[in-house]
C-alpha positions in Angstrom: 6.7 5.5 2.0 6.9 1.7 2.5 5.2 -0.8 1.0 5.3 -4.5 2.2 4.6 -6.9 -0.5 4.2 -11.2 -0.3 5.3 -11.4 -3.8 8.5 -10.8 -5.4 8.3 -6.9 -5.7 7.6 -6.3 -9.0 4.4 -4.9 -9.2 5.8 -2.3 -6.7 8.8 -1.9 -9.2 6.6 -1.1 -12.1 8.0 2.1 -13.9 5.1 1.9 -16.9 3.0 5.1 -17.5 -0.7 4.9 -18.1 -0.9 3.1 -21.7 -4.0 4.0 -23.8 -5.1 1.9 -26.6 -8.2 2.6 -28.0 -10.6 2.5 -25.4 -8.7 0.1 -23.2 -5.9 1.7 -20.5 -3.4 0.2 -18.9 -3.1 1.3 -15.4 0.3 3.0 -14.5 2.8 0.8 -12.1 3.0 1.6 -8.8 6.6 2.8 -9.1 6.0 5.1 -11.9 2.6 6.7 -9.5 5.0 7.1 -6.2 7.8 8.5 -8.6 5.7 10.8 -10.9 2.4 11.6 -8.7 3.1 11.4 -5.1 6.7 11.8 -4.9 8.1 10.8 -1.4 11.3 11.4 -1.1 12.1 8.0 -0.2 9.9 4.8 -1.3 10.9 1.7 0.5 10.0 -2.3 -0.8 10.3 -5.0 2.1 9.7 -8.2 0.8 8.2 -9.8 3.7 8.7 -13.2 2.6 12.2 -13.1 1.9 12.9 -10.3 4.6 14.3 -7.9 2.5 14.1 -4.5 1.9 15.1 -1.9 -1.1 15.2 1.9 -0.8 14.8 4.3 -3.1 15.8 8.3 -2.7 13.8 10.4 -5.4 16.6 12.8 -6.9 15.9 15.1 -9.8 12.7 13.3 -10.5 13.5 9.8 -10.6 14.0 7.5 -7.8 18.0 6.0 -7.3 18.3 2.9 -5.2 20.0 3.7 -1.9 23.2 1.5 -1.1 22.9 -0.5 2.2 25.9 1.1 4.8 28.2 -1.1 6.3 25.8 -1.7 9.0 23.3 -3.3 6.2 21.1 -0.6 6.5 19.6 2.1 4.0 20.3 5.8 5.7 17.8 8.1 5.6 20.2 11.2 6.1 17.2 14.1 6.2 15.8 12.0 9.4 18.9 10.8 11.1 17.9 7.4 10.7 18.2 4.1 8.7 16.2 1.4 8.1 17.2 -2.5 8.0 16.5 -6.2 8.8 17.1 -6.6 12.5 17.0 -10.8 13.7 15.1 -11.1 17.1 12.2 -11.7 19.4 9.8 -9.1 19.5 6.3 -9.1 20.3 7.1 -12.7 21.4 7.9 -13.9 17.9 11.9 -14.6 16.6 11.6 -13.1 13.0 13.8 -10.8 10.9 11.9 -7.7 11.8 12.3 -4.4 9.4 13.5 -1.8 12.2 14.7 1.7 12.5 18.4 2.5 13.8 19.5 6.0 14.4 22.5 7.0 12.5 24.9 6.0 14.9 23.6 2.5 14.6 21.8 2.3 17.3 18.5 0.5 17.5 15.4 2.8 17.9 13.0 0.6 20.5 8.9 0.6 20.2 7.4 2.1 23.3 6.7 -1.2 24.6 10.5 -2.2 24.2 11.1 1.3 25.7 8.5 0.4 28.5 9.9 -2.4 28.9 13.3 -0.5 29.6 12.2 1.3 31.7 10.3 -1.3 34.1 13.8 -3.5 34.2 15.4 0.0 35.3 13.2 0.8 38.1 13.3 -2.9 39.3 16.9 -3.2 39.6 16.9 0.4 41.8 14.3 -1.2 44.0 16.8 -4.4 44.5 19.2 -2.4 45.3 17.5 0.0 48.1 16.0 -3.4 49.4 19.9 -4.5 49.7 20.9 -1.5 51.3 17.9 -1.3 53.8 19.1 -5.0 54.9 22.5 -3.9 55.1 22.3 -1.0 57.6 19.7 -3.1 59.4 22.4 -5.5 59.6 24.7 -2.4 61.1 22.0 -1.5 63.3 20.5 1.3 61.8 16.5 1.3 61.0 16.5 2.9 57.5 14.4 6.2 57.3 13.9 5.4 53.2 
């Protein structure tokens, strides 16, 4: 579970349970709801304005803060992935982005990035084929490719 917050994340870290004072009720904090009701194994809070992330792991019914590894990523070991901040251009915008990596630290590409990478590979292969055809023709051989 990932929360994207534009403030300081205080509401997302609120562990206060539902409080009743006579006829008035104070709603429980989001953290308390996730920890006690929804209970996802991992809970992340991404502060958009600061481009920072916190990751919590539910251990023995309490969320424990996950420490960043040596790459500055937060490992989600059961899935074999890491979550972290990547500075770069994505969708034609240069920003720090929340991104996923595999457990070896390789950035996991989005579908669009994979398609672009595959298109570049196909373009290079086409260029190499054209160069080979030109070399064959200059050697007096008509290519049958």
